[in-house]
C-alpha positions as CSV (number, residue, x, y, z in Angstrom):
1,M,-11.2,44.9,48.2
2,A,-11.2,47.7,45.7
3,W,-12.6,47.3,42.2
4,G,-9.8,46.3,39.7
5,E,-7.3,45.1,42.4
6,I,-5.6,41.8,41.5
7,R,-4.8,39.4,44.1
8,K,-2.2,36.7,43.6
9,F,-2.0,33.3,45.2
10,G,1.2,33.3,47.1
11,W,1.5,29.6,47.6
12,V,1.7,28.6,43.9
13,K,5.3,28.5,42.9
14,Q,6.1,29.8,39.4
15,R,9.1,29.4,37.2
16,S,11.4,32.2,36.7
17,A,11.6,33.7,33.2
18,W,15.0,32.0,32.5
19,A,13.7,28.6,33.7
20,D,10.6,29.0,31.5
21,I,12.8,29.8,28.4
22,E,15.1,26.8,29.2
23,Y,11.9,24.6,29.6
24,H,10.5,25.6,26.2
25,R,14.0,25.3,24.5
26,A,14.2,21.7,25.9
27,R,10.7,20.9,24.7
28,R,11.5,22.2,21.2
29,A,14.7,20.2,21.1
30,E,12.8,17.1,22.2
31,V,10.1,17.6,19.5
32,A,12.7,18.2,16.9
33,S,14.6,15.0,18.0
34,N,11.3,13.0,17.8
35,D,10.5,14.5,14.3
36,Q,14.1,13.7,13.1
37,S,13.9,10.0,14.4
38,S,10.4,9.7,12.7
39,M,11.8,11.0,9.4
40,D,14.8,8.7,9.7
41,A,12.5,5.7,10.3
42,I,10.4,6.6,7.2
43,N,13.5,7.1,5.1
44,N,14.8,3.7,6.1
45,A,11.4,2.1,5.4
46,V,11.2,3.7,1.9
47,T,14.8,2.8,1.1
48,S,14.2,-0.8,2.2
49,A,11.0,-1.0,0.1
50,L,12.9,0.4,-3.0
51,Q,15.7,-2.1,-2.5
52,S,13.2,-4.9,-2.2
53,K,11.5,-3.7,-5.4
54,I,14.8,-3.6,-7.2
55,S,15.7,-7.1,-6.0
56,G,12.3,-8.4,-6.9
57,K,12.6,-7.0,-10.4
58,A,16.1,-8.4,-10.8
59,N,14.8,-11.9,-9.7
60,L,11.9,-11.7,-12.1
61,A,14.2,-10.7,-15.0
62,G,16.6,-13.5,-14.0
63,N,13.8,-16.1,-13.9
64,A,12.4,-14.9,-17.3
65,A,15.9,-15.2,-18.8
66,L,16.3,-18.7,-17.3
67,K,12.9,-19.8,-18.7
68,R,13.8,-18.5,-22.1
69,V,17.1,-20.4,-22.0
70,Q,15.4,-23.6,-20.8
71,A,12.8,-23.3,-23.5
72,A,15.4,-22.9,-26.1
73,A,17.4,-25.9,-24.8
74,K,14.2,-28.0,-24.8
75,A,13.3,-27.0,-28.3
76,K,16.8,-27.9,-29.4
77,A,16.7,-31.2,-27.7
78,A,13.3,-31.9,-29.3
79,E,14.7,-31.1,-32.7
80,T,17.7,-33.2,-32.2
81,Q,15.5,-36.1,-31.0
82,K,13.3,-35.7,-34.1
83,Q,16.3,-35.9,-36.4
84,I,17.5,-39.0,-34.6
85,D,14.1,-40.6,-34.9
86,Q,14.0,-39.7,-38.6
87,T,17.4,-41.2,-39.1
88,I,16.5,-44.4,-37.3
89,K,13.3,-44.7,-39.4
90,K,15.3,-44.2,-42.6
91,L,17.8,-46.8,-41.5
92,D,15.0,-49.3,-40.6
93,T,13.4,-48.6,-44.0
94,A,16.7,-49.2,-45.7
95,Q,17.3,-52.4,-43.7
96,T,13.9,-53.7,-44.6
97,A,14.5,-52.9,-48.3
98,A,17.9,-54.6,-48.1
99,D,16.4,-57.7,-46.5
100,A,13.7,-57.8,-49.1
101,A,16.2,-57.5,-51.9
102,G,18.4,-60.2,-50.4
103,V,21.4,-58.1,-49.8
104,L,23.8,-59.7,-47.3
105,N,24.7,-57.8,-44.2
106,D,28.4,-58.4,-44.5
107,P,30.7,-56.2,-42.4
108,I,32.6,-53.6,-44.3
109,E,36.1,-54.7,-45.0
110,T,38.7,-52.2,-44.0
111,P,42.2,-52.1,-45.6
112,G,44.7,-54.2,-43.9
113,T,42.3,-56.7,-42.4
114,T,41.1,-60.0,-43.7
115,L,37.7,-61.5,-43.1
116,D,37.4,-65.0,-41.9
117,T,35.3,-66.7,-44.6
118,T,35.4,-70.2,-43.1
119,V,32.1,-71.3,-41.8
């Protein structure tokens, strides 16, 4: 064997240049496809997260509005009840004063009716 001579293994089969080009083209297409599907999955996850955030904010805003309306209704009901209680108290005071003064509690006579005064 001379110095610098290259020996080849004859039993190892190698691809042709065309087959090697096709193999690498297919590998690049596979990698690109995997990258695209990964990007699609990330895009879907981010879109879903944003939609959930928007829905969550809408629910929070709706709940806050509902609480404001309920508080306003509760305050109005409390004010109405307070007015009713004050009116009842005034009527009781007036009734007590009328009883103490000896005023009779005769029903009010409406026009066109007569009261039965026979006892």
